[in-house]
LOMI-701842 format. One record per atom (N, C-alpha, C): residue number from 0; residue in one letter; atom name; x, y, z. Coordinates in pm, whole numbers, plus 32768, in hexadecimal, padded with zeros to 4 digits. Each point is the difference from the previous one (the first is absolute). Layout:
BEGIN
site num = NUM&residu = A&atome = CA&X = X&Y = Y&Z = Z $
...
This chain:
BEGIN
site num = 0&residu = M&atome = N&X = 7B55&Y = 7491&Z = 81E9 $
site num = 0&residu = M&atome = CA&X = 8071&Y = 805A&Z = 8006 $
site num = 0&residu = M&atome = C&X = 8000&Y = 8046&Z = 8088 $
site num = 1&residu = N&atome = N&X = 8074&Y = 8017&Z = 8037 $
site num = 1&residu = N&atome = CA&X = 8012&Y = 8040&Z = 8081 $
site num = 1&residu = N&atome = C&X = 7FC7&Y = 808E&Z = 7FFE $
site num = 2&residu = K&atome = N&X = 7FB2&Y = 8023&Z = 8066 $
site num = 2&residu = K&atome = CA&X = 7FC1&Y = 8086&Z = 8009 $
site num = 2&residu = K&atome = C&X = 806A&Y = 806E&Z = 8003 $
site num = 3&residu = R&atome = N&X = 806B&Y = 7FEA&Z = 8048 $
site num = 3&residu = R&atome = CA&X = 806B&Y = 8064&Z = 8008 $
site num = 3&residu = R&atome = C&X = 803B&Y = 8019&Z = 7F75 $
site num = 4&residu = Y&atome = N&X = 8013&Y = 7F95&Z = 7FB7 $
site num = 4&residu = Y&atome = CA&X = 8037&Y = 8009&Z = 7F78 $
site num = 4&residu = Y&atome = C&X = 7FA3&Y = 8052&Z = 7FA6 $
site num = 5&residu = T&atome = N&X = 7F7F&Y = 7FE4&Z = 8009 $
site num = 5&residu = T&atome = CA&X = 7F9D&Y = 804B&Z = 7FB1 $
site num = 5&residu = T&atome = C&X = 7FFF&Y = 8093&Z = 8028 $
site num = 6&residu = D&atome = N&X = 8004&Y = 801B&Z = 8081 $
site num = 6&residu = D&atome = CA&X = 8002&Y = 808B&Z = 8031 $
site num = 6&residu = D&atome = C&X = 807D&Y = 804A&Z = 7FCF $
site num = 7&residu = M&atome = N&X = 8070&Y = 7FBC&Z = 8001 $
site num = 7&residu = M&atome = CA&X = 807C&Y = 803F&Z = 7FD3 $
site num = 7&residu = M&atome = C&X = 7FF8&Y = 8025&Z = 7F6C $
site num = 8&residu = H&atome = N&X = 7FC4&Y = 7FAB&Z = 7FB1 $
site num = 8&residu = H&atome = CA&X = 7FEF&Y = 801F&Z = 7F71 $
site num = 8&residu = H&atome = C&X = 7FA6&Y = 807B&Z = 7FEF $
site num = 9&residu = E&atome = N&X = 7F98&Y = 8008&Z = 8051 $
site num = 9&residu = E&atome = CA&X = 7FA6&Y = 8073&Z = 7FF8 $
site num = 9&residu = E&atome = C&X = 8048&Y = 8081&Z = 8027 $
site num = 10&residu = I&atome = N&X = 804E&Y = 7FFA&Z = 806A $
site num = 10&residu = I&atome = CA&X = 804E&Y = 8075&Z = 802A $
site num = 10&residu = I&atome = C&X = 8063&Y = 8027&Z = 7F92 $
site num = 11&residu = L&atome = N&X = 8042&Y = 7F9E&Z = 7FC6 $
site num = 11&residu = L&atome = CA&X = 8060&Y = 801B&Z = 7F96 $
site num = 11&residu = L&atome = C&X = 7FBD&Y = 8046&Z = 7F89 $
site num = 12&residu = R&atome = N&X = 7F87&Y = 7FD6&Z = 7FE1 $
site num = 12&residu = R&atome = CA&X = 7FB7&Y = 803E&Z = 7F92 $
site num = 12&residu = R&atome = C&X = 7FE8&Y = 8095&Z = 801D $
site num = 13&residu = H&atome = N&X = 7FDA&Y = 801E&Z = 807B $
site num = 13&residu = H&atome = CA&X = 7FE8&Y = 808B&Z = 8027 $
site num = 13&residu = H&atome = C&X = 8082&Y = 8051&Z = 8001 $
site num = 14&residu = I&atome = N&X = 806A&Y = 7FC4&Z = 8030 $
site num = 14&residu = I&atome = CA&X = 8081&Y = 8046&Z = 8003 $
site num = 14&residu = I&atome = C&X = 802E&Y = 801F&Z = 7F72 $
site num = 15&residu = N&atome = N&X = 7FED&Y = 7FA1&Z = 7FA6 $
site num = 15&residu = N&atome = CA&X = 8026&Y = 8015&Z = 7F75 $
site num = 15&residu = N&atome = C&X = 7FB2&Y = 8075&Z = 7FC6 $
site num = 16&residu = H&atome = N&X = 7F7F&Y = 8006&Z = 801C $
site num = 16&residu = H&atome = CA&X = 7FAC&Y = 806E&Z = 7FD0 $
site num = 16&residu = H&atome = C&X = 802F&Y = 8086&Z = 8039 $
site num = 17&residu = E&atome = N&X = 801E&Y = 8004&Z = 8081 $
site num = 17&residu = E&atome = CA&X = 802E&Y = 807D&Z = 803D $
site num = 17&residu = E&atome = C&X = 8088&Y = 8029&Z = 7FCB $
site num = 18&residu = S&atome = N&X = 8055&Y = 7FA0&Z = 7FE5 $
site num = 18&residu = S&atome = CA&X = 8083&Y = 8020&Z = 7FC5 $
site num = 18&residu = S&atome = C&X = 7FEE&Y = 8040&Z = 7F77 $
site num = 19&residu = E&atome = N&X = 7FA2&Y = 7FCD&Z = 7FB1 $
site num = 19&residu = E&atome = CA&X = 7FE2&Y = 803C&Z = 7F7E $
site num = 19&residu = E&atome = C&X = 7FCA&Y = 808D&Z = 8011 $
site num = 20&residu = N&atome = N&X = 7FAA&Y = 8015&Z = 8063 $
site num = 20&residu = N&atome = CA&X = 7FCA&Y = 8086&Z = 801A $
site num = 20&residu = N&atome = C&X = 806F&Y = 8062&Z = 8027 $
site num = 21&residu = L&atome = N&X = 805D&Y = 7FD3&Z = 8054 $
site num = 21&residu = L&atome = CA&X = 806F&Y = 8056&Z = 8029 $
site num = 21&residu = L&atome = C&X = 8058&Y = 8023&Z = 7F8A $
site num = 22&residu = K&atome = N&X = 8018&Y = 7F9F&Z = 7FA9 $
site num = 22&residu = K&atome = CA&X = 8051&Y = 8019&Z = 7F89 $
site num = 22&residu = K&atome = C&X = 7FBD&Y = 8068&Z = 7FA6 $
site num = 23&residu = A&atome = N&X = 7F7D&Y = 7FF3&Z = 7FEE $
site num = 23&residu = A&atome = CA&X = 7FB6&Y = 805F&Z = 7FAD $
site num = 23&residu = A&atome = C&X = 8002&Y = 808B&Z = 8040 $
site num = 24&residu = A&atome = N&X = 7FED&Y = 8007&Z = 8082 $
site num = 24&residu = A&atome = CA&X = 8000&Y = 8081&Z = 8045 $
site num = 24&residu = A&atome = C&X = 808A&Y = 8042&Z = 7FF7 $
site num = 25&residu = A&atome = N&X = 806A&Y = 7FB0&Z = 8012 $
site num = 25&residu = A&atome = CA&X = 8087&Y = 8038&Z = 7FF5 $
site num = 25&residu = A&atome = C&X = 801A&Y = 8034&Z = 7F73 $
site num = 26&residu = G&atome = N&X = 7FD0&Y = 7FB9&Z = 7F9C $
site num = 26&residu = G&atome = CA&X = 800F&Y = 802D&Z = 7F76 $
site num = 26&residu = G&atome = C&X = 7FB5&Y = 8082&Z = 7FE6 $
site num = 27&residu = T&atome = N&X = 7F87&Y = 800A&Z = 8036 $
site num = 27&residu = T&atome = CA&X = 7FB1&Y = 807B&Z = 7FF2 $
site num = 27&residu = T&atome = C&X = 8048&Y = 8075&Z = 8043 $
site num = 28&residu = L&atome = N&X = 8037&Y = 7FE8&Z = 8075 $
site num = 28&residu = L&atome = CA&X = 8047&Y = 806B&Z = 8046 $
site num = 28&residu = L&atome = C&X = 807E&Y = 8029&Z = 7FB4 $
site num = 29&residu = R&atome = N&X = 8044&Y = 7FA0&Z = 7FC3 $
site num = 29&residu = R&atome = CA&X = 8075&Y = 8022&Z = 7FAE $
site num = 29&residu = R&atome = C&X = 7FDA&Y = 805C&Z = 7F8E $
site num = 30&residu = V&atome = N&X = 7F8F&Y = 7FE3&Z = 7FBE $
site num = 30&residu = V&atome = CA&X = 7FD1&Y = 8054&Z = 7F92 $
site num = 30&residu = V&atome = C&X = 7FDC&Y = 808C&Z = 8035 $
site num = 31&residu = M&atome = N&X = 7FC4&Y = 8006&Z = 8076 $
site num = 31&residu = M&atome = CA&X = 7FE0&Y = 8082&Z = 803C $
site num = 31&residu = M&atome = C&X = 8080&Y = 804F&Z = 801B $
site num = 32&residu = M&atome = N&X = 8067&Y = 7FBB&Z = 8031 $
site num = 32&residu = M&atome = CA&X = 807F&Y = 8043&Z = 801B $
site num = 32&residu = M&atome = C&X = 803E&Y = 8035&Z = 7F7F $
site num = 33&residu = E&atome = N&X = 7FFB&Y = 7FB0&Z = 7F98 $
site num = 33&residu = E&atome = CA&X = 8035&Y = 802B&Z = 7F7F $
site num = 33&residu = E&atome = C&X = 7FB4&Y = 807A&Z = 7FCC $
site num = 34&residu = G&atome = N&X = 7F7D&Y = 7FFF&Z = 800F $
site num = 34&residu = G&atome = CA&X = 7FAF&Y = 8072&Z = 7FD7 $
site num = 34&residu = G&atome = C&X = 8021&Y = 807D&Z = 8050 $
site num = 35&residu = H&atome = N&X = 8019&Y = 7FEE&Z = 8080 $
site num = 35&residu = H&atome = CA&X = 8024&Y = 8072&Z = 8055 $
site num = 35&residu = H&atome = C&X = 8086&Y = 8039&Z = 7FD4 $
site num = 36&residu = V&atome = N&X = 8060&Y = 7FA8&Z = 7FE2 $
site num = 36&residu = V&atome = CA&X = 8084&Y = 802F&Z = 7FD3 $
site num = 36&residu = V&atome = C&X = 7FF4&Y = 8048&Z = 7F7B $
site num = 37&residu = E&atome = N&X = 7FAE&Y = 7FCB&Z = 7FA5 $
site num = 37&residu = E&atome = CA&X = 7FED&Y = 8043&Z = 7F7F $
site num = 37&residu = E&atome = C&X = 7FC0&Y = 8089&Z = 8012 $
site num = 38&residu = R&atome = N&X = 7FA2&Y = 8009&Z = 805B $
site num = 38&residu = R&atome = CA&X = 7FBA&Y = 807E&Z = 8016 $
site num = 38&residu = R&atome = C&X = 8058&Y = 8066&Z = 8047 $
site num = 39&residu = C&atome = N&X = 804C&Y = 7FD2&Z = 8063 $
site num = 39&residu = C&atome = CA&X = 804C&Y = 805D&Z = 8054 $
site num = 39&residu = C&atome = C&X = 8094&Y = 8007&Z = 7FDF $
site num = 40&residu = G&atome = N&X = 8032&Y = 7F9C&Z = 7FB9 $
site num = 40&residu = G&atome = CA&X = 8090&Y = 7FFB&Z = 7FE8 $
site num = 40&residu = G&atome = C&X = 8047&Y = 7FF4&Z = 8086 $
site num = 41&residu = N&atome = N&X = 805B&Y = 805B&Z = 8019 $
site num = 41&residu = N&atome = CA&X = 8045&Y = 8005&Z = 8081 $
site num = 41&residu = N&atome = C&X = 7FAE&Y = 805C&Z = 805A $
site num = 42&residu = P&atome = N&X = 7FB1&Y = 7FC8&Z = 805C $
site num = 42&residu = P&atome = CA&X = 7FA3&Y = 8053&Z = 804D $
site num = 42&residu = P&atome = C&X = 8049&Y = 806A&Z = 8051 $
site num = 43&residu = S&atome = N&X = 7FCE&Y = 807A&Z = 7FF6 $
site num = 43&residu = S&atome = CA&X = 803D&Y = 806D&Z = 804B $
site num = 43&residu = S&atome = C&X = 7FA7&Y = 802C&Z = 8074 $
site num = 44&residu = S&atome = N&X = 7F7E&Y = 7FF4&Z = 7FF2 $
site num = 44&residu = S&atome = CA&X = 7FA8&Y = 802A&Z = 806D $
site num = 44&residu = S&atome = C&X = 7FFC&Y = 7F95&Z = 806D $
site num = 45&residu = L&atome = N&X = 7FE7&Y = 802D&Z = 8078 $
site num = 45&residu = L&atome = CA&X = 7FF7&Y = 7FA4&Z = 8071 $
site num = 45&residu = L&atome = C&X = 7F92&Y = 7F99&Z = 7FEA $
site num = 46&residu = E&atome = N&X = 7F8F&Y = 802E&Z = 7FCA $
site num = 46&residu = E&atome = CA&X = 7F90&Y = 7FA6&Z = 7FE8 $
site num = 46&residu = E&atome = C&X = 8025&Y = 7F92&Z = 7F9E $
site num = 47&residu = D&atome = N&X = 8043&Y = 8022&Z = 7F93 $
site num = 47&residu = D&atome = CA&X = 8029&Y = 7F9B&Z = 7F9D $
site num = 47&residu = D&atome = C&X = 8065&Y = 7F9E&Z = 803C $
site num = 48&residu = K&atome = N&X = 805A&Y = 8033&Z = 8052 $
site num = 48&residu = K&atome = CA&X = 8061&Y = 7FA7&Z = 8042 $
site num = 48&residu = K&atome = C&X = 7FB9&Y = 7FA0&Z = 8060 $
site num = 49&residu = Q&atome = N&X = 7F9D&Y = 8033&Z = 8048 $
site num = 49&residu = Q&atome = CA&X = 7FB6&Y = 7FAB&Z = 805C $
site num = 49&residu = Q&atome = C&X = 7FB3&Y = 7F93&Z = 7FB5 $
site num = 50&residu = V&atome = N&X = 7FC3&Y = 8026&Z = 7F90 $
site num = 50&residu = V&atome = CA&X = 7FB8&Y = 7F9D&Z = 7FB0 $
site num = 50&residu = V&atome = C&X = 8061&Y = 7F96&Z = 7FCE $
site num = 51&residu = K&atome = N&X = 8072&Y = 802B&Z = 7FCD $
site num = 51&residu = K&atome = CA&X = 8066&Y = 7FA1&Z = 7FCE $
site num = 51&residu = K&atome = C&X = 802C&Y = 7FA2&Z = 8070 $
site num = 52&residu = N&atome = N&X = 8019&Y = 8036&Z = 8076 $
site num = 52&residu = N&atome = CA&X = 802D&Y = 7FAD&Z = 8071 $
site num = 52&residu = N&atome = C&X = 7F92&Y = 7F9F&Z = 802D $
site num = 53&residu = R&atome = N&X = 7F85&Y = 802E&Z = 8002 $
site num = 53&residu = R&atome = CA&X = 7F92&Y = 7FA7&Z = 8028 $
site num = 53&residu = R&atome = C&X = 7FEE&Y = 7F8F&Z = 7F9B $
site num = 54&residu = L&atome = N&X = 8004&Y = 8022&Z = 7F80 $
site num = 54&residu = L&atome = CA&X = 7FF4&Y = 7F99&Z = 7F99 $
site num = 54&residu = L&atome = C&X = 8070&Y = 7F99&Z = 800C $
site num = 55&residu = R&atome = N&X = 8078&Y = 8031&Z = 8018 $
site num = 55&residu = R&atome = CA&X = 8073&Y = 7FA5&Z = 800E $
site num = 55&residu = R&atome = C&X = 7FEE&Y = 7FA6&Z = 807A $
site num = 56&residu = F&atome = N&X = 7FD0&Y = 803A&Z = 806F $
site num = 56&residu = F&atome = CA&X = 7FE8&Y = 7FB0&Z = 8079 $
site num = 56&residu = F&atome = C&X = 7F99&Y = 7F93&Z = 7FE7 $
site num = 57&residu = Y&atome = N&X = 7F8D&Y = 8026&Z = 7FC4 $
site num = 57&residu = Y&atome = CA&X = 7F96&Y = 7F9E&Z = 7FE9 $
site num = 57&residu = Y&atome = C&X = 8029&Y = 7F96&Z = 7F9B $
site num = 58&residu = A&atome = N&X = 8051&Y = 8026&Z = 7F9D $
site num = 58&residu = A&atome = CA&X = 8032&Y = 7F9D&Z = 7FA1 $
site num = 58&residu = A&atome = C&X = 8058&Y = 7F9A&Z = 8048 $
site num = 59&residu = S&atome = N&X = 8058&Y = 8032&Z = 8055 $
site num = 59&residu = S&atome = CA&X = 8057&Y = 7FA7&Z = 804D $
site num = 59&residu = S&atome = C&X = 7FAE&Y = 7FA8&Z = 805E $
site num = 60&residu = F&atome = N&X = 7F9B&Y = 803A&Z = 8040 $
site num = 60&residu = F&atome = CA&X = 7FAA&Y = 7FB6&Z = 805C $
site num = 60&residu = F&atome = C&X = 7FB9&Y = 7F8E&Z = 7FB7 $
site num = 61&residu = L&atome = N&X = 7FC6&Y = 801D&Z = 7F8B $
site num = 61&residu = L&atome = CA&X = 7FBA&Y = 7F98&Z = 7FB4 $
site num = 61&residu = L&atome = C&X = 8061&Y = 7F94&Z = 7FCF $
site num = 62&residu = E&atome = N&X = 8074&Y = 8028&Z = 7FD3 $
site num = 62&residu = E&atome = CA&X = 8063&Y = 7F9E&Z = 7FD2 $
site num = 62&residu = E&atome = C&X = 802B&Y = 7FA5&Z = 8073 $
site num = 63&residu = N&atome = N&X = 8011&Y = 8039&Z = 8078 $
site num = 63&residu = N&atome = CA&X = 8024&Y = 7FAE&Z = 8074 $
site num = 63&residu = N&atome = C&X = 7F8F&Y = 7FA1&Z = 8027 $
site num = 64&residu = L&atome = N&X = 7F84&Y = 802F&Z = 7FFB $
site num = 64&residu = L&atome = CA&X = 7F8F&Y = 7FA7&Z = 801C $
site num = 64&residu = L&atome = C&X = 7FFB&Y = 7F8E&Z = 7F9A $
site num = 65&residu = Q&atome = N&X = 801B&Y = 8021&Z = 7F83 $
site num = 65&residu = Q&atome = CA&X = 8000&Y = 7F99&Z = 7F98 $
site num = 65&residu = Q&atome = C&X = 806D&Y = 7F98&Z = 801A $
site num = 66&residu = L&atome = N&X = 8076&Y = 802D&Z = 8026 $
site num = 66&residu = L&atome = CA&X = 806D&Y = 7FA2&Z = 8020 $
site num = 66&residu = L&atome = C&X = 7FDA&Y = 7FA6&Z = 8075 $
site num = 67&residu = R&atome = N&X = 7FC0&Y = 803A&Z = 8065 $
site num = 67&residu = R&atome = CA&X = 7FD5&Y = 7FB0&Z = 8073 $
site num = 67&residu = R&atome = C&X = 7F96&Y = 7F9A&Z = 7FD8 $
site num = 68&residu = A&atome = N&X = 7FA4&Y = 802A&Z = 7FA9 $
site num = 68&residu = A&atome = CA&X = 7F97&Y = 7FA4&Z = 7FD1 $
site num = 68&residu = A&atome = C&X = 803E&Y = 7F8D&Z = 7FB1 $
site num = 69&residu = L&atome = N&X = 8061&Y = 8020&Z = 7FAB $
site num = 69&residu = L&atome = CA&X = 8041&Y = 7F97&Z = 7FB1 $
site num = 69&residu = L&atome = C&X = 804D&Y = 7F9F&Z = 805A $
site num = 70&residu = A&atome = N&X = 8043&Y = 8036&Z = 8065 $
site num = 70&residu = A&atome = CA&X = 804A&Y = 7FAA&Z = 805E $
site num = 70&residu = A&atome = C&X = 7FA0&Y = 7FA7&Z = 804E $
site num = 71&residu = F&atome = N&X = 7F8F&Y = 8038&Z = 802B $
site num = 71&residu = F&atome = CA&X = 7F9C&Y = 7FB1&Z = 8049 $
site num = 71&residu = F&atome = C&X = 7FC5&Y = 7F95&Z = 7FA5 $
site num = 72&residu = E&atome = N&X = 7FE8&Y = 8024&Z = 7F83 $
site num = 72&residu = E&atome = CA&X = 7FCC&Y = 7FA0&Z = 7F9F $
site num = 72&residu = E&atome = C&X = 8060&Y = 7F8A&Z = 7FF0 $
site num = 73&residu = E&atome = N&X = 8080&Y = 801E&Z = 7FF7 $
site num = 73&residu = E&atome = CA&X = 8065&Y = 7F96&Z = 7FF2 $
site num = 73&residu = E&atome = C&X = 8006&Y = 7FA8&Z = 807D $
site num = 74&residu = R&atome = N&X = 7FFC&Y = 803E&Z = 8076 $
site num = 74&residu = R&atome = CA&X = 8000&Y = 7FB2&Z = 807C $
site num = 74&residu = R&atome = C&X = 7F86&Y = 7FA5&Z = 8008 $
site num = 75&residu = L&atome = N&X = 7F8D&Y = 8034&Z = 7FD8 $
site num = 75&residu = L&atome = CA&X = 7F86&Y = 7FB0&Z = 8005 $
site num = 75&residu = L&atome = C&X = 8006&Y = 7F8D&Z = 7F9B $
site num = 76&residu = R&atome = N&X = 8038&Y = 801A&Z = 7F8C $
site num = 76&residu = R&atome = CA&X = 8013&Y = 7F93&Z = 7F9D $
site num = 76&residu = R&atome = C&X = 8056&Y = 7F91&Z = 803C $
site num = 77&residu = N&atome = N&X = 806A&Y = 8027&Z = 8045 $
site num = 77&residu = N&atome = CA&X = 8057&Y = 7F9D&Z = 8040 $
site num = 77&residu = N&atome = C&X = 7FB4&Y = 7FB1&Z = 806A $
site num = 78&residu = E&atome = N&X = 7FAC&Y = 8043&Z = 804E $
site num = 78&residu = E&atome = CA&X = 7FAF&Y = 7FBB&Z = 8065 $
site num = 78&residu = E&atome = C&X = 7F9F&Y = 7F9D&Z = 7FBE $
site num = 79&residu = I&atome = N&X = 7FC4&Y = 802A&Z = 7F92 $
site num = 79&residu = I&atome = CA&X = 7FA2&Y = 7FA9&Z = 7FB9 $
site num = 79&residu = I&atome = C&X = 8049&Y = 7F84&Z = 7FCD $
site num = 80&residu = L&atome = N&X = 8078&Y = 8013&Z = 7FCA $
site num = 80&residu = L&atome = CA&X = 804E&Y = 7F8E&Z = 7FD2 $
site num = 80&residu = L&atome = C&X = 8022&Y = 7FA3&Z = 8074 $
site num = 81&residu = L&atome = N&X = 8023&Y = 803A&Z = 8072 $
site num = 81&residu = L&atome = CA&X = 8020&Y = 7FB0&Z = 8076 $
site num = 81&residu = L&atome = C&X = 7F87&Y = 7FAF&Z = 802D $
site num = 82&residu = V&atome = N&X = 7F8C&Y = 8042&Z = 8009 $
site num = 82&residu = V&atome = CA&X = 7F85&Y = 7FBA&Z = 802A $
site num = 82&residu = V&atome = C&X = 7FDE&Y = 7F94&Z = 7F9A $
site num = 83&residu = N&atome = N&X = 800A&Y = 8021&Z = 7F81 $
site num = 83&residu = N&atome = CA&X = 7FE0&Y = 7FA1&Z = 7F96 $
site num = 83&residu = N&atome = C&X = 805A&Y = 7F84&Z = 8007 $
site num = 84&residu = N&atome = N&X = 8081&Y = 8018&Z = 8015 $
site num = 84&residu = N&atome = CA&X = 805F&Y = 7F91&Z = 8005 $
site num = 84&residu = N&atome = C&X = 7FF2&Y = 7FAF&Z = 8080 $
site num = 85&residu = S&atome = N&X = 7FD2&Y = 803F&Z = 806C $
site num = 85&residu = S&atome = CA&X = 7FF1&Y = 7FBA&Z = 8080 $
site num = 85&residu = S&atome = C&X = 7F8C&Y = 7F9E&Z = 8000 $
site num = 86&residu = F&atome = N&X = 7F9D&Y = 8018&Z = 7FAB $
site num = 86&residu = F&atome = CA&X = 7F88&Y = 7FAA&Z = 8000 $
site num = 86&residu = F&atome = C&X = 7FFF&Y = 7F9F&Z = 7F8B $
site num = 87&residu = R&atome = N&X = 806E&Y = 7FE8&Z = 7FC5 $
site num = 87&residu = R&atome = CA&X = 8006&Y = 7F9D&Z = 7F92 $
site num = 87&residu = R&atome = C&X = 8022&Y = 7F79&Z = 8035 $
């Protein structure tokens, strides 16, 4: 089997794992945000507003990283298919 093909499969395995980690982290952050909203309701203090804004930023950041990981995973799958089909 082609070394590049084997390496691509290994990279894909790691990307898949990291995508799962990002999904879990985003879910955890969502639960934290829900807990913050339950505790504070409509935050009135500056500190509560800052916490809410930071949580929202990090949730968005993790979701964007997850989308990028999924897109990279799909591109790599396409490359693997191309390599696989080229050596038949």
